[in-house]
Structures are given as structure tokens and as C-alpha cells.
ROPAMI-334253 format. One line per field, with one value per residue (C-alpha): residue number from 1; residue in three letters; x, y, z. Coordinates in pm, whole numbers, plus 50000, padded with zeros to 5 digits. Each point is the difference from the previous one (the first is absolute). Layout:
num = c(NUM,...)
residuo = c(Ala,...)
x = c(X,...)
y = c(Y,...)
z = c(Z,...)
This chain:
num = c(1,2,3,4,5,6,7,8,9,10,11,12,13,14,15,16,17,18,19,20,21,22,23,24,25,26,27,28,29,30,31,32,33,34,35,36,37,38,39,40,41,42,43,44,45,46,47,48,49,50,51,52,53,54,55,56,57,58,59,60,61,62,63,64,65,66,67,68,69,70,71,72,73,74,75,76,77,78,79,80,81,82,83,84,85,86,87,88,89,90,91,92,93,94,95,96,97,98,99,100,101,102,103,104,105,106,107,108,109,110,111,112,113,114,115,116,117,118,119,120,121,122,123,124,125,126,127,128,129,130,131,132,133,134,135,136,137,138,139,140,141,142,143,144,145,146,147,148,149,150,151,152,153,154,155,156,157,158,159,160,161,162,163,164,165,166,167,168,169,170,171,172,173,174,175,176,177,178,179,180,181,182,183,184,185,186,187,188,189,190,191,192,193,194,195,196,197,198,199,200,201,202,203,204,205,206,207,208,209,210,211,212,213,214,215,216,217,218,219,220,221,222,223,224,225,226,227,228,229,230,231,232,233,234,235,236,237,238,239,240,241,242,243,244,245,246,247,248,249,250,251,252,253,254,255,256,257,258,259,260,261,262,263,264,265,266,267,268,269,270,271,272,273,274,275,276,277,278,279,280,281,282,283,284,285,286,287,288,289,290,291,292,293,294,295,296,297,298,299,300,301,302,303,304,305,306,307,308,309,310,311,312,313,314,315,316,317,318,319,320,321,322,323,324,325,326,327,328,329,330,331,332,333,334,335,336,337,338,339,340,341,342,343,344,345,346,347,348,349,350,351,352,353,354,355,356,357,358,359,360,361,362,363,364,365,366,367,368,369,370,371,372,373,374,375,376,377,378,379,380,381,382,383,384,385,386,387,388,389,390,391,392,393,394,395,396,397,398,399,400,401,402,403,404,405,406,407,408,409,410,411,412,413,414,415,416,417,418,419,420,421,422,423,424,425,426,427,428,429,430,431,432,433,434,435,436,437,438,439,440,441,442,443,444,445,446,447,448,449,450,451,452,453,454,455,456,457,458,459,460,461,462,463,464,465,466,467,468,469,470,471,472,473,474,475,476,477,478,479,480,481,482,483,484,485,486,487,488,489,490,491,492,493,494,495,496,497,498,499,500,501,502,503,504,505,506,507,508,509,510,511,512,513,514,515,516,517,518,519,520,521,522,523,524,525,526,527,528,529,530,531,532,533,534,535,536,537,538,539,540,541,542,543,544,545,546,547,548)
residuo = c(Met,Glu,Asn,Ala,Lys,Ala,Asp,Glu,Tyr,Phe,Gly,Tyr,Thr,Glu,Lys,Gly,Gly,Thr,Phe,Asp,Gly,Glu,Ile,Arg,Ala,Gly,Ile,Thr,Thr,Phe,Leu,Thr,Met,Ala,Tyr,Ile,Leu,Leu,Val,Asn,Pro,Ala,Met,Leu,Thr,Leu,Gly,Ile,Gly,Asp,Gly,Thr,Gln,Leu,Gly,Asn,Glu,Gln,Ala,Phe,Ala,Asp,Ile,Leu,Phe,Ala,Thr,Ala,Val,Ala,Ala,Phe,Val,Gly,Cys,Thr,Val,Met,Gly,Leu,Trp,Ala,Asn,Leu,Pro,Phe,Ala,Leu,Ala,Pro,Gly,Met,Gly,Leu,Asn,Ala,Tyr,Phe,Val,Phe,Ser,Val,Val,Leu,Gly,Met,Gly,Ile,Ala,Trp,Gln,Val,Ala,Leu,Phe,Ala,Val,Phe,Ile,Glu,Gly,Ile,Leu,Phe,Leu,Ala,Met,Ser,Leu,Pro,Gln,Val,Gly,Trp,Arg,Thr,Lys,Met,Ile,Asn,Ser,Ile,Pro,Thr,Asp,Leu,Lys,Ile,Ala,Thr,Gly,Ala,Gly,Ile,Gly,Met,Phe,Leu,Ser,Ile,Ile,Gly,Leu,Arg,Glu,Met,Gly,Trp,Val,Arg,Asp,Asp,Gly,Ala,Thr,Leu,Val,Asn,Ile,Gly,Gln,Thr,Glu,Ser,Trp,Gly,Gly,Thr,Val,Met,Lys,Gly,Asp,Asp,Thr,Gly,Phe,Ala,Glu,Pro,Cys,Val,Asp,Thr,Val,Leu,Asn,Cys,Asp,Leu,Ser,Thr,Phe,Thr,Pro,Leu,Ala,Glu,Thr,Ala,Ser,Val,Asp,Leu,Trp,Ala,His,Gly,Ala,Phe,Ile,Ser,Met,Ile,Ala,Leu,Ile,Ser,Ile,Ala,Val,Met,Met,Ala,Arg,Gly,Thr,Lys,Gly,Ala,Met,Ile,Ile,Gly,Ile,Ala,Gly,Ala,Thr,Val,Trp,Ala,Trp,Ala,Val,Gly,Ala,Tyr,Asp,Pro,Tyr,Asn,Asp,Phe,Leu,Ala,Gly,Gly,Ala,Gly,Trp,Gly,Ala,Ala,Glu,Ala,Ala,Phe,Pro,Gly,Val,Ser,Asn,Ile,Ile,Ser,Thr,Pro,Ser,Met,Pro,Asp,Glu,Thr,Leu,Met,Ala,Ala,Phe,Gly,Asp,Ala,Gly,Met,Gly,Ala,Ile,Gly,Thr,Glu,Ala,Thr,Val,Arg,Pro,Gly,Thr,Leu,Asp,Ala,Asp,Gly,Val,Leu,Leu,Glu,Ala,Thr,Thr,His,Ile,Gly,Asp,Phe,Leu,Leu,Val,Met,Ile,Ala,Phe,Leu,Phe,Val,Asp,Ile,Phe,Asp,Thr,Ser,Gly,Thr,Leu,Tyr,Ser,Val,Gly,Arg,Gln,Ala,Gly,Tyr,Val,Asp,Glu,Asn,Asp,Glu,Leu,Met,Asn,Ser,Asp,Glu,Ala,Phe,Met,Ser,Asp,Ala,Ala,Ala,Thr,Ile,Val,Gly,Ala,Ile,Cys,Gly,Thr,Ser,Thr,Thr,Thr,Thr,Tyr,Ile,Glu,Ser,Ala,Ala,Gly,Val,Glu,Asp,Gly,Gly,Lys,Thr,Gly,Leu,Val,Ala,Val,Thr,Val,Gly,Val,Leu,Met,Leu,Ser,Gly,Leu,Phe,Phe,Thr,Asp,Leu,Phe,Ala,Ala,Val,Pro,Gln,Phe,Ala,Met,Ala,Ser,Ala,Leu,Val,Ile,Val,Gly,Ala,Met,Met,Met,Arg,Gln,Ala,Ala,Asp,Ile,Asp,Trp,Asn,Asp,Ala,Glu,Met,Ser,Leu,Pro,Ala,Phe,Ile,Thr,Ile,Val,Val,Met,Pro,Phe,Thr,Tyr,Ser,Ile,Ala,Asp,Gly,Ile,Ala,Trp,Gly,Ile,Ile,Ser,Trp,Val,Ala,Ile,Lys,Ala,Gly,Met,Gly,Lys,Phe,Asn,Glu,Ile,Asn,Lys,Val,Met,Gly,Ala,Leu,Ala,Ile,Leu,Met,Ile,Met,Phe,Tyr,Ile,Gly,Pro,Gly,Asn,His,Ser,Thr,Phe,Gly,Trp,Ile,Leu,Asp,Leu,Ile,Phe,Gly)
x = c(56127,49851,50161,49825,49650,50063,50092,49715,49750,50192,50133,50325,50184,49842,49955,50387,50046,50101,49921,50285,49948,49633,50079,50294,49738,49777,50236,50103,49664,49938,50265,49906,49667,50052,50012,49623,49983,50111,49873,49619,49973,50149,49786,49678,50101,49928,49648,49928,50185,49887,50307,50118,50295,49872,49716,50208,50233,49743,49821,50297,50034,49645,50113,50296,49808,49732,50312,50184,49660,49904,50305,50044,49647,49991,50356,49926,49672,50193,50239,49793,49699,50092,50340,50134,50366,49764,50087,49696,49969,49788,50053,50206,49762,49700,50124,50051,49648,49879,50169,50030,49696,49713,50093,50192,49812,49671,49994,49852,50063,50275,49796,49750,50308,50106,49662,50033,50265,49866,49700,50237,50133,49728,49871,50334,49963,49665,50102,50298,49756,50035,49629,49967,50301,49932,50355,50104,49695,50094,50359,49925,49800,50196,50293,50325,50145,49775,50152,50351,49892,49886,50284,50226,49728,50099,50345,49972,49740,50287,50289,49834,49912,50334,50179,49797,50056,50395,49957,50115,49577,49806,49666,50033,49714,50079,50132,49829,50305,50342,50333,50066,50201,50324,50145,50017,50211,50259,49833,49766,49639,49688,49923,49728,49920,49825,49714,49727,49728,49816,49636,49767,50155,49779,50082,50312,50187,49796,49690,50176,49963,50321,49938,50095,50334,50219,50351,50291,50219,50328,50285,50266,50312,50002,50313,49944,50139,49697,49709,49751,49966,50402,50018,49687,50153,50313,49764,49796,50317,50204,49688,49968,50409,49942,49708,50178,50303,49715,50044,49748,49781,50122,49718,49963,50419,49939,49762,50213,50260,49816,49863,50328,50115,49702,50061,50351,49911,49728,49837,49710,49722,49856,49679,49928,50037,49705,50148,50220,49690,50002,49682,50092,49986,50287,50326,50177,50326,50097,50144,50114,49706,50275,50144,49681,49788,50112,49820,49627,49751,49681,49690,49643,49891,49863,49730,50003,49939,49624,49952,49870,49683,49918,49820,50239,50070,49710,49761,50069,49916,49643,49758,50066,50244,50431,50080,50383,50127,50096,49701,49904,49687,49967,49989,50311,49830,50146,49774,49967,50202,49771,50144,49715,49962,50077,50329,50064,49915,50229,50308,49935,49949,50301,50245,49810,50106,50371,50045,49840,50224,50313,50004,49901,50294,50245,49869,49995,50368,50183,49802,50176,50320,49972,49823,49667,49811,49892,49982,49711,50128,49817,50140,49951,49836,49869,49668,50218,50236,49748,49819,50291,50030,49647,50029,50316,49798,49695,50241,50205,49643,49910,50382,49999,50170,49928,49967,50232,50139,50237,50363,50225,50293,49922,50163,50344,49987,49857,50325,50183,49860,49665,49768,49724,49760,50307,50141,49674,49975,50388,49893,49701,50165,50287,49688,49841,50353,49949,49795,50276,50154,49707,50196,50318,49786,49788,50386,50081,49960,49710,50277,50162,49701,49864,50327,49840,49665,50162,50204,49673,49863,50282,49937,49576,50092,50208,49704,49890,50261,49752,49740,49952,50054,49993,49610,49803,49700,50168,50324,49733,49819,50307,50159,49659,50005,50442,49938,49738,50063,50281,49822,49704,50169,49720,50066,49608,49984,50265,49800,49698,50108,50197,49662,49811,50232,50045,49621,49950,50293,49876,49660,50095,50156,49683,50173,49702,50046,50349,49854,49929,49689,50248,50177,49677,49870,50278,50071,49605,50032,50335,49816,49739,50233,50107,49688,49644,49699,50102,50293,49953,50164,49724,50127,49963,49645,49899,50102,49808,49670,50043,50073,49942)
y = c(69399,49682,49922,50390,49865,49674,50208,50222,49701,49772,50310,49765,50317,50168,49656,49967,49785,49970,49871,49786,49933,49885,49770,49841,49949,49846,49720,49939,49882,49826,49791,49919,49869,49951,49579,50058,49980,49671,49861,50118,49833,49736,49908,50130,49681,49732,50109,50147,49801,49641,49774,49969,50123,50212,50128,50103,50197,50158,50100,50126,50203,50131,50085,50177,50223,50039,50111,50195,50184,50012,50153,50250,50166,49962,50182,50258,50122,49962,50239,50213,50078,49955,50090,49718,49804,49659,49710,49752,49695,49663,49922,49705,49803,50085,49809,49722,50051,50004,49688,49751,50097,50130,49829,49682,49992,50019,49947,50334,50045,50246,50184,50075,50054,50271,50165,50000,50224,50206,50071,50077,50223,50196,49938,50179,50281,50097,49954,50198,50341,50261,50083,49584,49980,49680,49854,50231,49894,49644,50021,50222,49726,49708,49992,50051,49696,49784,50250,49909,49617,49949,50140,49788,49698,50071,50014,49628,49877,50102,49823,49704,49985,50093,49790,49740,50112,50012,49613,50044,49888,49713,49852,49768,49750,49988,50347,50232,50089,49893,50074,49984,49713,50110,49628,50044,50314,49868,49645,49799,50127,49906,50232,50015,50126,50308,49875,50001,49839,49770,50063,50111,50310,50369,50276,50030,49696,50026,49831,49734,49624,49920,49688,50047,50163,49805,50171,49799,49904,49990,49983,50275,50122,50401,50094,50249,50340,49927,49909,50290,50008,50039,50286,50168,49980,50200,50251,50059,50054,50196,50236,50062,50103,50226,50117,50055,50188,50275,49844,50091,49795,49701,49797,50014,49952,49694,49852,50056,49859,49664,49977,50035,49721,49791,50051,49941,49639,49925,49998,49777,50192,49802,50173,49973,49626,49802,49688,50187,50102,50358,50171,50166,49876,50160,49923,49727,50171,50315,50149,50349,50109,50084,50301,50081,49957,50295,50259,49952,50109,50147,49860,50035,49784,49657,49855,50232,50324,50057,49636,50169,50131,49662,49684,49847,50296,50226,49762,49724,50132,49909,49837,49607,49795,50091,49745,50044,50048,49719,49817,49677,49797,49641,49970,50187,50359,50326,50161,50372,50111,50239,50206,50052,50375,49982,49849,50279,50255,49839,50005,50320,50157,49875,50145,50331,50013,49801,50365,50206,49912,49908,50347,50170,49927,50077,50279,50158,49859,50096,50302,50122,49915,50201,50287,49989,49966,50264,50151,49795,49683,49997,49942,50281,49903,49689,50024,49984,49736,49758,50061,49970,49631,49933,50117,49766,49731,50056,49974,49714,49745,50119,49893,49710,50047,49983,50297,50299,50148,50227,49892,50053,50006,50325,50100,49911,50268,50229,49942,50055,50364,49963,50281,50009,49782,50029,49712,49830,50054,49917,49629,49979,50025,49728,49738,50097,49883,49688,49897,49981,49735,49731,49710,50072,50034,49667,49786,50115,49733,49946,49961,50306,50236,49827,50122,50344,49863,49918,50359,50208,49732,50120,50349,49995,49845,50269,50187,49745,50160,50288,49766,50054,49613,50101,50070,49691,50099,50095,49753,49700,50153,50111,49683,49837,50183,49959,49655,49870,50175,49714,49730,50040,50123,50267,50381,50024,49742,50168,50376,49864,49748,50335,50210,49685,49920,50389,50114,49657,50115,50354,49837,49774,50227,50208,50312,49994,50400,49914,49852,50250,49928,49928,49708,49870,49966,49837,49738,49905,49985,49810,49745,49952,49893,49697,49915,49904,49766,49634,50023,50392,50299,50241,50277,49719,49891,50362,50058,49670,50134,50268,49926,49617)
z = c(63997,50036,50365,50108,49815,50238,50333,49961,49985,50274,50191,50098,50041,50256,50222,49958,49694,49666,49660,49995,50349,49903,49748,50207,50290,49740,49869,50367,50074,49686,50073,50299,49921,49640,50117,49957,49630,50035,50351,49911,49692,50124,50306,49803,49732,50241,50030,49643,49808,49847,50113,49641,49891,49774,50195,50295,49753,49900,50283,50136,49689,50065,50368,49927,49789,50271,50298,49793,49851,50345,50157,49746,50007,50396,50040,49704,50153,50365,49815,49826,50236,50339,49930,50253,49968,50067,49725,49964,49839,50054,50394,50143,50244,49736,49766,50224,50113,49662,49940,50283,50162,49789,49640,50150,50314,49972,49671,49816,49663,49942,49763,50314,50278,49697,50008,50408,49923,49778,50207,50342,49764,49931,50392,50117,49765,50069,50394,49927,49913,50189,49955,50164,50250,50071,49962,50282,50238,49932,50039,50292,50201,49964,50294,49900,50100,49782,49695,50050,50087,49675,49766,50270,49915,49641,50013,50180,49774,49740,50136,50013,49624,49945,50229,49778,49634,50122,50097,50369,50103,49862,50127,50263,50062,50359,50104,49719,49898,50030,49875,49604,49888,50140,49901,49661,49979,49795,50035,49795,49947,49790,49719,49796,49628,49901,49813,50318,49973,49743,49916,50152,50153,49961,50148,50255,50094,50356,49857,49821,50075,50142,49898,49655,50065,49837,50034,49824,50325,50022,50229,49991,50187,50096,50075,50291,49839,49727,50249,50007,50391,50063,49745,50178,50299,49879,49874,50306,50220,49661,50010,50398,50011,49709,50186,50313,49788,49868,49649,49756,49840,50191,49933,49592,50050,50198,49844,49636,50137,50095,49637,49812,50229,49970,49587,50027,50168,49879,50355,50145,50097,50300,49973,49659,50062,50087,50076,50285,50159,49846,49915,49602,49665,49836,49871,50299,49830,49930,49659,49818,49748,49785,49879,49740,50270,50171,49894,49967,49784,50219,49920,50186,50186,49891,50248,50282,49840,50095,50107,50383,49786,49776,50066,50208,50201,50100,49826,50229,50309,50128,50289,49881,50181,49931,49721,49937,49676,49829,50136,49801,50035,50014,49612,50000,49869,50143,50220,50011,50279,50227,50319,50261,50087,50360,49894,49782,50230,50255,49754,49860,50416,50043,49747,50068,50346,49969,49735,50183,50308,49819,49816,50304,50187,49702,49945,50330,50085,49659,50015,50386,49848,49691,50242,49846,50335,50184,50333,50036,49884,49712,49595,49794,49673,50146,49783,49691,50129,50086,49703,49788,50138,49964,49618,49925,50201,49716,49704,50141,50039,49638,49871,50214,50311,50371,50237,49935,50350,50093,50095,50274,49760,49965,50260,49789,49770,50280,50231,49664,49986,49853,50044,49745,49781,49760,50170,49979,49537,50010,50134,49768,49706,50083,50126,49673,49819,50158,49691,49779,50228,50047,49870,50146,50363,49886,49998,50384,50251,50247,50282,49892,50059,50273,50214,49919,50191,50286,50049,49979,50268,50203,49928,50107,50306,50125,50047,50257,50263,50006,50170,50404,50048,50361,49960,50036,49866,49670,49973,49964,49649,49879,50028,49870,49707,49920,50035,49876,49663,49928,50169,49854,49644,50003,50051,50039,50250,50249,49953,50094,50334,50079,50010,50172,50269,50105,50024,50144,50239,50078,50028,50253,50212,49993,49830,49717,50008,49817,49713,49771,49765,49699,50219,50108,49668,49802,50308,49959,49578,50068,50210,49759,49758,50174,50214,49885,49959,49802,49756,49948,50175,50154,49701,49750,50162,50011,49625,49912,50150,49775,49732,49987)
């Protein structure tokens, strides 16, 4: 009887599916993307955590809550309203942009970044309304190759982040980046303790004075099989082999295997060791959390819930020059952190563009596979699908996570026979169950999760094959978009210079008729962010005149 009601609502029988098949497809999709419950909190903690073990653990728990809830809301709305087998969760690449470009790079408070995500979600929702239609116009106005290049560039961005967290890539003053300390694989390393920074240290570790860092260093011998870089390499290869063999849940199996291995040997994590050139600030040795901590009691976020709307978030946006969080004056007094409205708008627009491109590409590619694209090559129920994405983004920002998007891993469930929104609802329920394993997830070492970033990066790079590399007018802007993202550690810069170069090439060839109003306006807007009088961008200078 219950199955009959479900069939009446979702209509899976009419589409050639079954109740059991839809549930199985949902489980398949969940297994392919369950890594986000580990990777997203781990990545965002680098920007939201305060650098202490206790603070980072609390941030991880808060972000895991936000991740699970945002995924649940997005998947449930997608399934019940749009009736499409597409799963949603905080997006890879967007979380990296949130941490490395916005919080750590630009020095914008994470609360302000969350508010930018919230506003982006509102705008995305408004643009997706059928009565407005702006989303469709914007998507159609941007060259296909640039949209493809955006996804491929994000893949490169994720890959270099993953390689660094695995211990394969490190900072180098001479060549910018270099191979990790492979000589220490099975050799001697300098290890620091986990106490972090001495006072004064406010907010995130980025804003701490390095001169106050007082690690207790010790020389230690690390066996090859106990080195995180080696374990992560084996995990990466294992995941690739399993995916090539068609194994369901290959990534989560690989991460789990590397984690158990690391716990068994107390593996050394180079990414979380300051003295080894790592950027993380967690424990440098993997440790099992204990049997009593396998099951956790879910709790509401302590720091991130509604943080976007407090004095440190919405209230910190103004026309004054930016003061980084944790900045002290000459007397050691904490200055009130502010974010210039121009920087805020740049970040918000970048979130919006990437969300639109990412979601559109995923929905249409998976939609074709699932048979939800009509004869006009338009996705059925597209408005509901996009608004589901926007709703999840808004909820996620309120709870404390970066932009939510549709996952390409949804294709796994479709391949397994998924036909309707029941698949998405199943994924949402399973994602929410992750709240009961917070402590267990928090104990997963960084290098074990990082292998997933490289795999996802490789998956996203596949689409670069669809770029017309023989077209000189398009290949250079596409290439610039792809390479600028990892080289500048900024998705926004990659998008901006891809658009600028495309318009400049078209103008240089005298093909002004091919430059539509949207691309022309975007190019001008992007230039205004980079060039301006004095120490201001043109955009910032105009805003100063208006609001100052």
C-alpha cells in the first residue's frame, strides 16, 4: 500500500522503475558522494576553525551538521518538488574557493563569506523564477566552452589542494611549488606538537603572528607504511582501480580503507604538521576515536548557526578599508574586522557564477542520461530543479556551510536504474544520518580524505575534452580560465580573466557583433575589479564615492 502511494506520487512504474530499484539507486548515489560528509567539514574547518584542537573539533561538528542538513533539504526538495533523481550537497570547488580564496586569501571573515553565500542563494532563487527568466538568459549568453572551462578549472584547483593535503606538493620559495618531502617517507622528519600558537592569537590561524608560534619540535623516524603521503598514494591508486572496475562507492571505500590503515599504525599526517611545511593545524598522528565515540548525539551548531547575520557577518560589511579578522593595533587591542562592500560583491558574484555554471552543467548532463531532456534539448522541470538548489544553498548558509550544488555523482544512481525523485529523497535521508557519526568522521586523517579531491578533480577535467582546442578564439580564454584557478588559488580570478580575454580577443578581431550585452557587461565589471585609481579598484572607488 505504501509502495503504491509512493508510485502514485513519483510515478516510477510509468518511467520503467520499481520501488526497490529507486531505493537501491539512491543508496548507490549516496555511496559515491558520501565523502562530502568528511571532506567538506575538513576543508571548511581550515577557514572557520580557530586553530586550536578544541576549536577545530567544534567547527568540524558545526559544519558537518550544516553539510548534512543542506544536503537533506536540497535532495528532499529536488525529489518531492522537481521529481528528479539528482542529489545535492555543498559543492567541491565552491568550498575550496570559500576557504582558500575568500577567507584565507582575501582575509574576509568566514561569517561574511557565509552571508555572501546566503545572498547568492537568494539571487539564484530569484533568477530561477519562471517569471524572471534571468538565469536562462545568462546561461545562454556565456559561450559553452567557457562554461566547460570553468568546471575543468575547478577540477585543477581541487587537485592541487588535494595533492598538498596528501603531502605530495609543498610550498617552495624558488619554484612556488615543489614535490613534497618524499625523502622522509620511511625516514626522519621534524615533528611539532599540536598546541598551535601562543597568545596573542585571535580567530583563525591565518591571522596569528607566526613569531608567536612555539611548537615543541622533535626528530622522529616514520616508517614508510606509517607515512600519510604513502598511504594516500595507495588510497588514490586503489580508488582509481575500483572506479575503473565499476565498483560502487569506490571513493568512500578508499577513504575508509586508508583511515583504518592510518589508525592501526598511528600514521603521520604531513599536512597537519607545521614544521613539515603543512598548512593544517590538527593532530599530526592519526588516532581511532574509541568505540564509545562511534555513535554521536546530534546537536545544533554552536558557532556557525546564523553567524552570517551577526555583527561579524552582515554587520561587518561597510565602506571602510578592510581590516582582517584578528588584526591588532599597536597597543595589542583587537580591531573590529570589516569587509569592503566591493570585496563582498566580488565574492558574492563569484559564488553566483560558479553555482550557475556548475549546477547547469550537471543538471543537463545527468538529465540527458536519465532521459529528462526534451526534443528541444531543455531539461524537464528545470525551474524546480534550480530553485531546489537555491533553497539548499540558503539553508546551508544559515547553518554554516558554503554553496550547495547538484552533484555529478547523481549519474551513478541513474546508471543503476534510478528514474525519479525517490532516488534524491533516499540520498537526503542517508546524508542526514551522518549527524550520528560526527566524532568518527572528525577522526578521519586529512590525507585520507584528500585523495578524493584528486579523483573529483580528474572527473571534472573530463569535460575539457569538449572544448574546441582548434579554435584559436576560444582555446586561449578556455585555457586561461582553467590554469588561472589553480595558479592563483582563486576560482573567481579564473572566471574573470576567462571572460575578459574572450571579449578582448573578439574585440581585437573586430567581431563586436559576437559580443552580447551580458558578456560585454561582465567583462567591464571584471576589469573594474582589477584596475582603478590609487590603491582602489574602479568598482571600490565608485562605491566609496556613493557610500563614503
